[in-house]
N, CA, C and O atoms as a Maestro MAE file, in Angstrom:
{
 s_m_m2io_version
 :::
 2.0.0
}

f_m_ct {
 s_m_title
 :::
 protein
 m_atom[340] {
  # First column is atom index #
  i_m_mmod_type
  r_m_x_coord
  r_m_y_coord
  r_m_z_coord
  i_m_residue_number
  s_m_chain_name
  s_m_pdb_residue_name
  s_m_pdb_atom_name
  i_m_atomic_number
  :::
  1 25 160.608 57.464 99.854 1 A "MET " " N  " 7
  2 3 160.798 59.118 99.230 1 A "MET " " CA " 6
  3 2 161.421 59.097 99.519 1 A "MET " " C  " 6
  4 15 162.204 58.948 98.580 1 A "MET " " O  " 8
  5 25 162.332 59.172 101.059 2 A "LYS " " N  " 7
  6 3 163.425 59.799 102.105 2 A "LYS " " CA " 6
  7 2 164.547 59.275 100.776 2 A "LYS " " C  " 6
  8 15 164.732 60.153 99.933 2 A "LYS " " O  " 8
  9 25 165.092 58.295 100.602 3 A "CYS " " N  " 7
  10 3 165.672 58.046 100.121 3 A "CYS " " CA " 6
  11 2 166.077 58.459 98.401 3 A "CYS " " C  " 6
  12 15 167.168 58.431 97.832 3 A "CYS " " O  " 8
  13 25 164.947 58.771 97.982 4 A "GLU " " N  " 7
  14 3 164.890 59.176 96.574 4 A "GLU " " CA " 6
  15 2 165.324 60.589 96.736 4 A "GLU " " C  " 6
  16 15 166.383 60.783 96.140 4 A "GLU " " O  " 8
  17 25 164.705 61.995 97.547 5 A "ASP " " N  " 7
  18 3 165.043 62.760 98.094 5 A "ASP " " CA " 6
  19 2 167.007 62.725 98.464 5 A "ASP " " C  " 6
  20 15 167.848 63.598 98.251 5 A "ASP " " O  " 8
  21 25 167.085 61.976 98.791 6 A "LEU " " N  " 7
  22 3 169.194 62.307 99.066 6 A "LEU " " CA " 6
  23 2 169.578 62.210 97.896 6 A "LEU " " C  " 6
  24 15 170.357 62.865 97.203 6 A "LEU " " O  " 8
  25 25 168.942 61.305 97.729 7 A "CYS " " N  " 7
  26 3 169.745 60.960 96.209 7 A "CYS " " CA " 6
  27 2 169.482 61.516 95.860 7 A "CYS " " C  " 6
  28 15 170.499 62.207 95.926 7 A "CYS " " O  " 8
  29 25 168.540 62.338 95.136 8 A "ILE " " N  " 7
  30 3 168.629 63.554 94.289 8 A "ILE " " CA " 6
  31 2 169.979 64.455 95.251 8 A "ILE " " C  " 6
  32 15 171.085 64.564 94.722 8 A "ILE " " O  " 8
  33 25 169.809 64.844 96.182 9 A "VAL " " N  " 7
  34 3 170.446 65.805 96.636 9 A "VAL " " CA " 6
  35 2 172.510 65.359 96.440 9 A "VAL " " C  " 6
  36 15 173.588 65.500 95.863 9 A "VAL " " O  " 8
  37 25 172.117 65.078 96.940 10 A "ALA " " N  " 7
  38 3 173.997 63.982 96.228 10 A "ALA " " CA " 6
  39 2 174.010 64.247 95.249 10 A "ALA " " C  " 6
  40 15 174.924 65.011 94.937 10 A "ALA " " O  " 8
  41 25 173.084 63.832 94.194 11 A "SER " " N  " 7
  42 3 173.965 63.641 92.991 11 A "SER " " CA " 6
  43 2 173.452 65.552 92.424 11 A "SER " " C  " 6
  44 15 173.583 65.873 91.243 11 A "SER " " O  " 8
  45 25 173.086 66.236 93.140 12 A "LEU " " N  " 7
  46 3 173.431 68.331 93.128 12 A "LEU " " CA " 6
  47 2 174.274 68.448 94.612 12 A "LEU " " C  " 6
  48 15 174.033 69.284 95.483 12 A "LEU " " O  " 8
  49 25 174.932 67.786 94.647 13 A "SER " " N  " 7
  50 3 176.291 67.935 95.703 13 A "SER " " CA " 6
  51 2 176.894 67.750 95.003 13 A "SER " " C  " 6
  52 15 177.558 68.510 95.707 13 A "SER " " O  " 8
  53 25 177.898 67.302 93.624 14 A "ASP " " N  " 7
  54 3 179.223 66.589 93.415 14 A "ASP " " CA " 6
  55 2 179.661 65.657 94.062 14 A "ASP " " C  " 6
  56 15 179.859 64.689 93.328 14 A "ASP " " O  " 8
  57 25 179.946 65.453 95.237 15 A "LYS " " N  " 7
  58 3 180.167 64.814 95.934 15 A "LYS " " CA " 6
  59 2 180.655 65.759 96.445 15 A "LYS " " C  " 6
  60 15 181.744 66.191 96.064 15 A "LYS " " O  " 8
  61 25 179.963 66.308 97.435 16 A "ASP " " N  " 7
  62 3 181.216 67.226 98.058 16 A "ASP " " CA " 6
  63 2 180.227 67.287 98.875 16 A "ASP " " C  " 6
  64 15 179.140 67.619 98.402 16 A "ASP " " O  " 8
  65 25 180.351 66.915 100.656 17 A "ILE " " N  " 7
  66 3 179.486 66.803 101.326 17 A "ILE " " CA " 6
  67 2 178.964 68.329 102.088 17 A "ILE " " C  " 6
  68 15 177.782 68.661 102.004 17 A "ILE " " O  " 8
  69 25 179.655 68.917 102.591 18 A "ASP " " N  " 7
  70 3 179.247 70.471 102.949 18 A "ASP " " CA " 6
  71 2 178.134 71.117 101.941 18 A "ASP " " C  " 6
  72 15 177.012 71.429 102.342 18 A "ASP " " O  " 8
  73 25 178.393 71.218 101.126 19 A "GLU " " N  " 7
  74 3 176.906 71.398 100.038 19 A "GLU " " CA " 6
  75 2 176.048 69.880 100.118 19 A "GLU " " C  " 6
  76 15 174.887 69.677 99.762 19 A "GLU " " O  " 8
  77 25 176.908 69.020 100.636 20 A "PHE " " N  " 7
  78 3 175.767 68.801 100.589 20 A "PHE " " CA " 6
  79 2 175.023 69.108 102.480 20 A "PHE " " C  " 6
  80 15 173.981 69.659 102.836 20 A "PHE " " O  " 8
  81 25 175.765 68.675 103.013 21 A "LYS " " N  " 7
  82 3 174.727 69.654 103.845 21 A "LYS " " CA " 6
  83 2 174.140 70.642 103.719 21 A "LYS " " C  " 6
  84 15 173.100 70.574 104.374 21 A "LYS " " O  " 8
  85 25 174.258 71.706 103.133 22 A "ASN " " N  " 7
  86 3 173.398 72.507 102.960 22 A "ASN " " CA " 6
  87 2 172.208 72.602 101.918 22 A "ASN " " C  " 6
  88 15 171.269 73.379 102.088 22 A "ASN " " O  " 8
  89 25 172.316 71.754 100.823 23 A "ILE " " N  " 7
  90 3 171.388 71.775 100.446 23 A "ILE " " CA " 6
  91 2 170.559 70.743 101.312 23 A "ILE " " C  " 6
  92 15 169.368 71.054 101.327 23 A "ILE " " O  " 8
  93 25 170.841 69.640 102.013 24 A "ASN " " N  " 7
  94 3 169.858 69.189 102.974 24 A "ASN " " CA " 6
  95 2 169.061 70.006 103.689 24 A "ASN " " C  " 6
  96 15 167.847 70.194 103.606 24 A "ASN " " O  " 8
  97 25 170.521 70.838 104.965 25 A "LEU " " N  " 7
  98 3 169.660 72.068 105.056 25 A "LEU " " CA " 6
  99 2 168.353 73.007 104.961 25 A "LEU " " C  " 6
  100 15 167.470 73.661 105.516 25 A "LEU " " O  " 8
  101 25 169.071 72.445 103.604 26 A "ASP " " N  " 7
  102 3 167.741 74.024 102.853 26 A "ASP " " CA " 6
  103 2 166.615 73.190 103.046 26 A "ASP " " C  " 6
  104 15 165.796 73.101 103.960 26 A "ASP " " O  " 8
  105 25 166.783 72.537 101.855 27 A "TYR " " N  " 7
  106 3 165.152 71.184 101.837 27 A "TYR " " CA " 6
  107 2 164.021 71.081 103.061 27 A "TYR " " C  " 6
  108 15 162.832 71.397 103.123 27 A "TYR " " O  " 8
  109 25 165.225 70.322 104.267 28 A "ASN " " N  " 7
  110 3 164.611 70.287 105.072 28 A "ASN " " CA " 6
  111 2 163.743 71.441 105.602 28 A "ASN " " C  " 6
  112 15 162.538 71.288 105.800 28 A "ASN " " O  " 8
  113 25 164.182 72.231 105.755 29 A "SER " " N  " 7
  114 3 163.961 73.808 105.872 29 A "SER " " CA " 6
  115 2 162.545 73.870 105.331 29 A "SER " " C  " 6
  116 15 161.595 74.091 106.081 29 A "SER " " O  " 8
  117 25 162.447 73.731 104.408 30 A "GLN " " N  " 7
  118 3 161.261 73.819 103.043 30 A "GLN " " CA " 6
  119 2 160.367 72.827 103.630 30 A "GLN " " C  " 6
  120 15 159.194 73.166 103.780 30 A "GLN " " O  " 8
  121 25 160.668 71.850 103.928 31 A "ILE " " N  " 7
  122 3 159.606 70.763 103.826 31 A "ILE " " CA " 6
  123 2 158.082 70.796 104.759 31 A "ILE " " C  " 6
  124 15 158.039 71.004 105.971 31 A "ILE " " O  " 8
  125 25 156.809 70.522 103.815 32 A "THR " " N  " 7
  126 3 155.680 70.849 105.437 32 A "THR " " CA " 6
  127 2 155.570 69.872 105.466 32 A "THR " " C  " 6
  128 15 155.535 68.912 104.696 32 A "THR " " O  " 8
  129 25 155.440 70.277 107.356 33 A "ASN " " N  " 7
  130 3 154.931 69.171 108.237 33 A "ASN " " CA " 6
  131 2 153.564 68.270 107.969 33 A "ASN " " C  " 6
  132 15 152.782 69.210 107.821 33 A "ASN " " O  " 8
  133 25 152.900 67.303 107.836 34 A "LEU " " N  " 7
  134 3 151.643 66.845 106.919 34 A "LEU " " CA " 6
  135 2 152.055 65.871 108.502 34 A "LEU " " C  " 6
  136 15 153.106 65.250 108.663 34 A "LEU " " O  " 8
  137 25 150.739 65.988 109.676 35 A "SER " " N  " 7
  138 3 150.008 65.384 110.814 35 A "SER " " CA " 6
  139 2 148.726 64.794 110.928 35 A "SER " " C  " 6
  140 15 147.858 65.590 110.571 35 A "SER " " O  " 8
  141 25 148.415 64.027 111.182 36 A "LEU " " N  " 7
  142 3 147.164 63.057 111.215 36 A "LEU " " CA " 6
  143 2 146.695 63.093 112.473 36 A "LEU " " C  " 6
  144 15 145.506 62.872 112.706 36 A "LEU " " O  " 8
  145 25 147.733 63.427 113.593 37 A "ASN " " N  " 7
  146 3 146.779 63.031 115.113 37 A "ASN " " CA " 6
  147 2 146.991 64.728 115.465 37 A "ASN " " C  " 6
  148 15 147.175 65.002 116.651 37 A "ASN " " O  " 8
  149 25 146.969 65.876 114.451 38 A "LYS " " N  " 7
  150 3 147.150 66.911 114.628 38 A "LYS " " CA " 6
  151 2 145.166 67.928 114.270 38 A "LYS " " C  " 6
  152 15 144.804 69.064 113.963 38 A "LYS " " O  " 8
  153 25 144.435 66.460 114.606 39 A "VAL " " N  " 7
  154 3 142.808 66.938 113.694 39 A "VAL " " CA " 6
  155 2 142.349 67.617 115.221 39 A "VAL " " C  " 6
  156 15 142.823 67.231 116.290 39 A "VAL " " O  " 8
  157 25 141.319 68.714 115.081 40 A "LYS " " N  " 7
  158 3 140.709 69.496 116.223 40 A "LYS " " CA " 6
  159 2 139.373 69.106 115.636 40 A "LYS " " C  " 6
  160 15 138.983 69.196 114.471 40 A "LYS " " O  " 8
  161 25 138.719 68.619 116.793 41 A "GLU " " N  " 7
  162 3 137.563 68.415 117.344 41 A "GLU " " CA " 6
  163 2 136.422 69.340 117.769 41 A "GLU " " C  " 6
  164 15 136.025 69.497 118.924 41 A "GLU " " O  " 8
  165 25 135.802 70.119 116.306 42 A "ASP " " N  " 7
  166 3 135.325 71.057 116.710 42 A "ASP " " CA " 6
  167 2 133.320 70.503 117.791 42 A "ASP " " C  " 6
  168 15 132.308 70.108 117.212 42 A "ASP " " O  " 8
  169 25 133.427 70.643 118.820 43 A "ILE " " N  " 7
  170 3 132.758 70.332 119.684 43 A "ILE " " CA " 6
  171 2 131.381 71.130 119.594 43 A "ILE " " C  " 6
  172 15 131.425 72.341 119.376 43 A "ILE " " O  " 8
  173 25 130.179 70.489 119.755 44 A "PRO " " N  " 7
  174 3 129.420 72.048 119.464 44 A "PRO " " CA " 6
  175 2 129.064 72.379 121.325 44 A "PRO " " C  " 6
  176 15 129.511 71.563 122.130 44 A "PRO " " O  " 8
  177 25 128.582 73.109 121.635 45 A "LYS " " N  " 7
  178 3 129.110 74.250 122.776 45 A "LYS " " CA " 6
  179 2 127.646 74.065 122.971 45 A "LYS " " C  " 6
  180 15 126.853 74.351 122.075 45 A "LYS " " O  " 8
  181 25 127.239 73.550 124.226 46 A "ILE " " N  " 7
  182 3 126.111 72.592 125.514 46 A "ILE " " CA " 6
  183 2 124.750 73.560 125.429 46 A "ILE " " C  " 6
  184 15 123.545 73.440 125.206 46 A "ILE " " O  " 8
  185 25 125.983 74.871 125.838 47 A "GLN " " N  " 7
  186 3 124.277 76.016 125.019 47 A "GLN " " CA " 6
  187 2 123.494 75.972 124.193 47 A "GLN " " C  " 6
  188 15 122.269 75.870 124.121 47 A "GLN " " O  " 8
  189 25 124.760 76.104 123.179 48 A "ASN " " N  " 7
  190 3 123.402 75.770 121.751 48 A "ASN " " CA " 6
  191 2 122.297 74.374 122.004 48 A "ASN " " C  " 6
  192 15 121.127 74.030 122.171 48 A "ASN " " O  " 8
  193 25 123.279 74.062 121.916 49 A "THR " " N  " 7
  194 3 122.198 72.766 121.758 49 A "THR " " CA " 6
  195 2 120.986 72.810 123.061 49 A "THR " " C  " 6
  196 15 119.898 73.365 122.910 49 A "THR " " O  " 8
  197 25 121.159 72.528 123.585 50 A "LEU " " N  " 7
  198 3 120.422 72.533 124.654 50 A "LEU " " CA " 6
  199 2 119.055 74.018 124.751 50 A "LEU " " C  " 6
  200 15 118.045 74.171 125.437 50 A "LEU " " O  " 8
  201 25 119.924 75.082 123.386 51 A "GLY " " N  " 7
  202 3 118.678 75.882 123.020 51 A "GLY " " CA " 6
  203 2 116.986 75.114 122.095 51 A "GLY " " C  " 6
  204 15 115.769 75.077 122.273 51 A "GLY " " O  " 8
  205 25 117.875 74.707 121.255 52 A "LEU " " N  " 7
  206 3 117.645 73.794 120.376 52 A "LEU " " CA " 6
  207 2 116.508 72.878 120.243 52 A "LEU " " C  " 6
  208 15 115.531 72.684 119.519 52 A "LEU " " O  " 8
  209 25 117.398 72.160 121.827 53 A "ILE " " N  " 7
  210 3 116.571 71.311 122.485 53 A "ILE " " CA " 6
  211 2 115.256 72.187 123.064 53 A "ILE " " C  " 6
  212 15 114.074 71.845 123.054 53 A "ILE " " O  " 8
  213 25 115.461 72.614 123.238 54 A "ILE " " N  " 7
  214 3 113.680 73.979 124.367 54 A "ILE " " CA " 6
  215 2 113.274 74.895 123.111 54 A "ILE " " C  " 6
  216 15 112.253 75.324 122.574 54 A "ILE " " O  " 8
  217 25 114.132 74.926 123.015 55 A "PHE " " N  " 7
  218 3 113.051 75.491 120.686 55 A "PHE " " CA " 6
  219 2 112.162 74.304 120.887 55 A "PHE " " C  " 6
  220 15 110.946 74.348 121.075 55 A "PHE " " O  " 8
  221 25 112.804 73.396 120.834 56 A "THR " " N  " 7
  222 3 111.327 72.289 120.298 56 A "THR " " CA " 6
  223 2 110.984 72.314 120.107 56 A "THR " " C  " 6
  224 15 110.359 72.280 119.047 56 A "THR " " O  " 8
  225 25 111.019 72.518 121.969 57 A "ILE " " N  " 7
  226 3 109.771 72.088 123.127 57 A "ILE " " CA " 6
  227 2 108.554 72.343 122.676 57 A "ILE " " C  " 6
  228 15 107.550 71.778 122.243 57 A "ILE " " O  " 8
  229 25 109.241 74.014 123.073 58 A "PHE " " N  " 7
  230 3 107.623 74.556 122.418 58 A "PHE " " CA " 6
  231 2 106.919 74.849 121.632 58 A "PHE " " C  " 6
  232 15 105.825 75.412 121.662 58 A "PHE " " O  " 8
  233 25 107.695 74.365 120.649 59 A "ILE " " N  " 7
  234 3 106.941 74.710 119.078 59 A "ILE " " CA " 6
  235 2 106.116 72.929 119.485 59 A "ILE " " C  " 6
  236 15 104.914 72.742 119.294 59 A "ILE " " O  " 8
  237 25 106.797 72.135 119.888 60 A "VAL " " N  " 7
  238 3 105.850 70.784 119.838 60 A "VAL " " CA " 6
  239 2 104.414 71.176 121.241 60 A "VAL " " C  " 6
  240 15 103.230 71.300 120.929 60 A "VAL " " O  " 8
  241 25 104.716 71.249 122.078 61 A "ALA " " N  " 7
  242 3 104.280 72.218 123.058 61 A "ALA " " CA " 6
  243 2 102.958 73.141 122.303 61 A "ALA " " C  " 6
  244 15 101.874 72.559 122.336 61 A "ALA " " O  " 8
  245 25 102.974 74.533 121.629 62 A "GLY " " N  " 7
  246 3 102.283 75.106 120.883 62 A "GLY " " CA " 6
  247 2 101.216 74.175 119.727 62 A "GLY " " C  " 6
  248 15 100.028 74.311 119.435 62 A "GLY " " O  " 8
  249 25 102.252 73.232 119.279 63 A "ASN " " N  " 7
  250 3 101.505 72.209 118.153 63 A "ASN " " CA " 6
  251 2 100.327 71.873 119.246 63 A "ASN " " C  " 6
  252 15 99.281 72.369 118.830 63 A "ASN " " O  " 8
  253 25 100.177 71.352 120.219 64 A "ILE " " N  " 7
  254 3 99.553 70.713 121.130 64 A "ILE " " CA " 6
  255 2 98.275 71.006 121.408 64 A "ILE " " C  " 6
  256 15 97.209 70.601 120.944 64 A "ILE " " O  " 8
  257 25 98.806 72.451 122.968 65 A "ALA " " N  " 7
  258 3 97.410 72.982 122.025 65 A "ALA " " CA " 6
  259 2 97.053 73.704 121.518 65 A "ALA " " C  " 6
  260 15 96.140 74.335 122.051 65 A "ALA " " O  " 8
  261 25 97.426 74.038 120.410 66 A "ASN " " N  " 7
  262 3 97.181 74.636 119.146 66 A "ASN " " CA " 6
  263 2 95.737 73.417 118.800 66 A "ASN " " C  " 6
  264 15 94.614 73.788 118.458 66 A "ASN " " O  " 8
  265 25 96.179 71.900 119.009 67 A "PHE " " N  " 7
  266 3 95.337 70.303 118.397 67 A "PHE " " CA " 6
  267 2 93.860 70.952 119.761 67 A "PHE " " C  " 6
  268 15 92.734 71.448 119.773 67 A "PHE " " O  " 8
  269 25 94.882 70.501 120.629 68 A "LEU " " N  " 7
  270 3 93.821 70.582 121.816 68 A "LEU " " CA " 6
  271 2 92.452 71.737 121.824 68 A "LEU " " C  " 6
  272 15 91.295 71.343 121.969 68 A "LEU " " O  " 8
  273 25 92.817 73.210 121.644 69 A "ILE " " N  " 7
  274 3 91.851 74.417 121.014 69 A "ILE " " CA " 6
  275 2 90.943 73.715 120.127 69 A "ILE " " C  " 6
  276 15 89.914 73.057 120.279 69 A "ILE " " O  " 8
  277 25 91.359 73.921 119.566 70 A "GLU " " N  " 7
  278 3 90.872 73.326 117.670 70 A "GLU " " CA " 6
  279 2 90.129 72.218 118.695 70 A "GLU " " C  " 6
  280 15 88.996 72.627 118.946 70 A "GLU " " O  " 8
  281 25 90.304 71.451 119.097 71 A "ASP " " N  " 7
  282 3 88.716 69.955 119.297 71 A "ASP " " CA " 6
  283 2 88.198 71.441 120.200 71 A "ASP " " C  " 6
  284 15 87.537 72.134 119.426 71 A "ASP " " O  " 8
  285 25 88.301 72.021 121.428 72 A "GLU " " N  " 7
  286 3 87.293 72.121 122.055 72 A "GLU " " CA " 6
  287 2 86.455 73.180 121.829 72 A "GLU " " C  " 6
  288 15 85.607 73.515 122.656 72 A "GLU " " O  " 8
  289 25 86.728 74.117 120.069 73 A "GLU " " N  " 7
  290 3 86.049 74.250 119.588 73 A "GLU " " CA " 6
  291 2 84.964 73.719 118.981 73 A "GLU " " C  " 6
  292 15 83.845 73.987 119.418 73 A "GLU " " O  " 8
  293 25 85.131 72.901 117.903 74 A "ASN " " N  " 7
  294 3 84.533 72.240 117.073 74 A "ASN " " CA " 6
  295 2 83.705 70.579 117.806 74 A "ASN " " C  " 6
  296 15 83.112 69.651 117.257 74 A "ASN " " O  " 8
  297 25 84.022 70.838 119.083 75 A "LYS " " N  " 7
  298 3 83.557 69.521 119.196 75 A "LYS " " CA " 6
  299 2 83.324 68.611 119.079 75 A "LYS " " C  " 6
  300 15 82.224 68.074 118.948 75 A "LYS " " O  " 8
  301 25 84.926 67.982 119.112 76 A "THR " " N  " 7
  302 3 85.523 67.328 117.939 76 A "THR " " CA " 6
  303 2 86.104 66.043 118.920 76 A "THR " " C  " 6
  304 15 86.453 64.983 118.400 76 A "THR " " O  " 8
  305 25 86.189 66.356 120.983 77 A "LYS " " N  " 7
  306 3 86.557 65.507 121.360 77 A "LYS " " CA " 6
  307 2 85.407 64.184 121.332 77 A "LYS " " C  " 6
  308 15 84.246 63.883 121.057 77 A "LYS " " O  " 8
  309 25 87.059 63.532 121.978 78 A "ILE " " N  " 7
  310 3 86.602 62.078 122.253 78 A "ILE " " CA " 6
  311 2 86.813 61.764 123.757 78 A "ILE " " C  " 6
  312 15 87.713 61.836 124.594 78 A "ILE " " O  " 8
  313 25 85.133 61.263 123.639 79 A "MET " " N  " 7
  314 3 85.393 60.777 125.024 79 A "MET " " CA " 6
  315 2 85.585 60.319 125.316 79 A "MET " " C  " 6
  316 15 85.820 59.891 124.186 79 A "MET " " O  " 8
  317 25 86.032 59.232 126.232 80 A "ASN " " N  " 7
  318 3 85.566 57.843 127.388 80 A "ASN " " CA " 6
  319 2 85.007 57.806 128.421 80 A "ASN " " C  " 6
  320 15 85.276 58.540 129.372 80 A "ASN " " O  " 8
  321 25 84.269 57.075 128.407 81 A "PHE " " N  " 7
  322 3 83.128 57.049 129.575 81 A "PHE " " CA " 6
  323 2 83.127 55.213 129.909 81 A "PHE " " C  " 6
  324 15 83.392 54.669 128.838 81 A "PHE " " O  " 8
  325 25 83.022 54.683 130.465 82 A "LYS " " N  " 7
  326 3 83.377 53.331 131.098 82 A "LYS " " CA " 6
  327 2 81.324 53.515 132.298 82 A "LYS " " C  " 6
  328 15 80.651 53.951 133.232 82 A "LYS " " O  " 8
  329 25 81.518 52.586 130.874 83 A "LEU " " N  " 7
  330 3 80.253 52.079 132.405 83 A "LEU " " CA " 6
  331 2 80.316 51.865 133.908 83 A "LEU " " C  " 6
  332 15 81.363 51.257 134.132 83 A "LEU " " O  " 8
  333 25 79.786 52.053 134.813 84 A "ARG " " N  " 7
  334 3 79.726 50.876 135.832 84 A "ARG " " CA " 6
  335 2 78.143 50.089 136.208 84 A "ARG " " C  " 6
  336 15 77.050 50.513 136.584 84 A "ARG " " O  " 8
  337 25 78.635 48.904 135.919 85 A "ASN " " N  " 7
  338 3 77.303 47.834 136.784 85 A "ASN " " CA " 6
  339 2 76.810 47.591 137.661 85 A "ASN " " C  " 6
  340 15 75.932 46.728 137.656 85 A "ASN " " O  " 8
  :::
 }
 m_bond[339] {
  # First column is bond index #
  i_m_from
  i_m_to
  i_m_order
  :::
  1 1 2 1
  2 2 3 1
  3 3 4 2
  4 3 5 1
  5 5 6 1
  6 6 7 1
  7 7 8 2
  8 7 9 1
  9 9 10 1
  10 10 11 1
  11 11 12 2
  12 11 13 1
  13 13 14 1
  14 14 15 1
  15 15 16 2
  16 15 17 1
  17 17 18 1
  18 18 19 1
  19 19 20 2
  20 19 21 1
  21 21 22 1
  22 22 23 1
  23 23 24 2
  24 23 25 1
  25 25 26 1
  26 26 27 1
  27 27 28 2
  28 27 29 1
  29 29 30 1
  30 30 31 1
  31 31 32 2
  32 31 33 1
  33 33 34 1
  34 34 35 1
  35 35 36 2
  36 35 37 1
  37 37 38 1
  38 38 39 1
  39 39 40 2
  40 39 41 1
  41 41 42 1
  42 42 43 1
  43 43 44 2
  44 43 45 1
  45 45 46 1
  46 46 47 1
  47 47 48 2
  48 47 49 1
  49 49 50 1
  50 50 51 1
  51 51 52 2
  52 51 53 1
  53 53 54 1
  54 54 55 1
  55 55 56 2
  56 55 57 1
  57 57 58 1
  58 58 59 1
  59 59 60 2
  60 59 61 1
  61 61 62 1
  62 62 63 1
  63 63 64 2
  64 63 65 1
  65 65 66 1
  66 66 67 1
  67 67 68 2
  68 67 69 1
  69 69 70 1
  70 70 71 1
  71 71 72 2
  72 71 73 1
  73 73 74 1
  74 74 75 1
  75 75 76 2
  76 75 77 1
  77 77 78 1
  78 78 79 1
  79 79 80 2
  80 79 81 1
  81 81 82 1
  82 82 83 1
  83 83 84 2
  84 83 85 1
  85 85 86 1
  86 86 87 1
  87 87 88 2
  88 87 89 1
  89 89 90 1
  90 90 91 1
  91 91 92 2
  92 91 93 1
  93 93 94 1
  94 94 95 1
  95 95 96 2
  96 95 97 1
  97 97 98 1
  98 98 99 1
  99 99 100 2
  100 99 101 1
  101 101 102 1
  102 102 103 1
  103 103 104 2
  104 103 105 1
  105 105 106 1
  106 106 107 1
  107 107 108 2
  108 107 109 1
  109 109 110 1
  110 110 111 1
  111 111 112 2
  112 111 113 1
  113 113 114 1
  114 114 115 1
  115 115 116 2
  116 115 117 1
  117 117 118 1
  118 118 119 1
  119 119 120 2
  120 119 121 1
  121 121 122 1
  122 122 123 1
  123 123 124 2
  124 123 125 1
  125 125 126 1
  126 126 127 1
  127 127 128 2
  128 127 129 1
  129 129 130 1
  130 130 131 1
  131 131 132 2
  132 131 133 1
  133 133 134 1
  134 134 135 1
  135 135 136 2
  136 135 137 1
  137 137 138 1
  138 138 139 1
  139 139 140 2
  140 139 141 1
  141 141 142 1
  142 142 143 1
  143 143 144 2
  144 143 145 1
  145 145 146 1
  146 146 147 1
  147 147 148 2
  148 147 149 1
  149 149 150 1
  150 150 151 1
  151 151 152 2
  152 151 153 1
  153 153 154 1
  154 154 155 1
  155 155 156 2
  156 155 157 1
  157 157 158 1
  158 158 159 1
  159 159 160 2
  160 159 161 1
  161 161 162 1
  162 162 163 1
  163 163 164 2
  164 163 165 1
  165 165 166 1
  166 166 167 1
  167 167 168 2
  168 167 169 1
  169 169 170 1
  170 170 171 1
  171 171 172 2
  172 171 173 1
  173 173 174 1
  174 174 175 1
  175 175 176 2
  176 175 177 1
  177 177 178 1
  178 178 179 1
  179 179 180 2
  180 179 181 1
  181 181 182 1
  182 182 183 1
  183 183 184 2
  184 183 185 1
  185 185 186 1
  186 186 187 1
  187 187 188 2
  188 187 189 1
  189 189 190 1
  190 190 191 1
  191 191 192 2
  192 191 193 1
  193 193 194 1
  194 194 195 1
  195 195 196 2
  196 195 197 1
  197 197 198 1
  198 198 199 1
  199 199 200 2
  200 199 201 1
  201 201 202 1
  202 202 203 1
  203 203 204 2
  204 203 205 1
  205 205 206 1
  206 206 207 1
  207 207 208 2
  208 207 209 1
  209 209 210 1
  210 210 211 1
  211 211 212 2
  212 211 213 1
  213 213 214 1
  214 214 215 1
  215 215 216 2
  216 215 217 1
  217 217 218 1
  218 218 219 1
  219 219 220 2
  220 219 221 1
  221 221 222 1
  222 222 223 1
  223 223 224 2
  224 223 225 1
  225 225 226 1
  226 226 227 1
  227 227 228 2
  228 227 229 1
  229 229 230 1
  230 230 231 1
  231 231 232 2
  232 231 233 1
  233 233 234 1
  234 234 235 1
  235 235 236 2
  236 235 237 1
  237 237 238 1
  238 238 239 1
  239 239 240 2
  240 239 241 1
  241 241 242 1
  242 242 243 1
  243 243 244 2
  244 243 245 1
  245 245 246 1
  246 246 247 1
  247 247 248 2
  248 247 249 1
  249 249 250 1
  250 250 251 1
  251 251 252 2
  252 251 253 1
  253 253 254 1
  254 254 255 1
  255 255 256 2
  256 255 257 1
  257 257 258 1
  258 258 259 1
  259 259 260 2
  260 259 261 1
  261 261 262 1
  262 262 263 1
  263 263 264 2
  264 263 265 1
  265 265 266 1
  266 266 267 1
  267 267 268 2
  268 267 269 1
  269 269 270 1
  270 270 271 1
  271 271 272 2
  272 271 273 1
  273 273 274 1
  274 274 275 1
  275 275 276 2
  276 275 277 1
  277 277 278 1
  278 278 279 1
  279 279 280 2
  280 279 281 1
  281 281 282 1
  282 282 283 1
  283 283 284 2
  284 283 285 1
  285 285 286 1
  286 286 287 1
  287 287 288 2
  288 287 289 1
  289 289 290 1
  290 290 291 1
  291 291 292 2
  292 291 293 1
  293 293 294 1
  294 294 295 1
  295 295 296 2
  296 295 297 1
  297 297 298 1
  298 298 299 1
  299 299 300 2
  300 299 301 1
  301 301 302 1
  302 302 303 1
  303 303 304 2
  304 303 305 1
  305 305 306 1
  306 306 307 1
  307 307 308 2
  308 307 309 1
  309 309 310 1
  310 310 311 1
  311 311 312 2
  312 311 313 1
  313 313 314 1
  314 314 315 1
  315 315 316 2
  316 315 317 1
  317 317 318 1
  318 318 319 1
  319 319 320 2
  320 319 321 1
  321 321 322 1
  322 322 323 1
  323 323 324 2
  324 323 325 1
  325 325 326 1
  326 326 327 1
  327 327 328 2
  328 327 329 1
  329 329 330 1
  330 330 331 1
  331 331 332 2
  332 331 333 1
  333 333 334 1
  334 334 335 1
  335 335 336 2
  336 335 337 1
  337 337 338 1
  338 338 339 1
  339 339 340 2
  :::
 }
}
């Protein structure tokens, strides 16, 4: 692509080296530089992750406590007794 661009600039300059340099400098200053090496990875902050983990633990603990309270009220607890001989 660079060779094609230079051919187009050369044809526009009509074999005048000074005009070629001016057109080439103008063209190069207008080119957008793209780079795949400048990718910014957005890493989540540790505070947000810890908050989510703690929140999930509280929800699970609340659900477990609710199940235990319901079992106690309805007397549906399963008791495992081992008989000793």
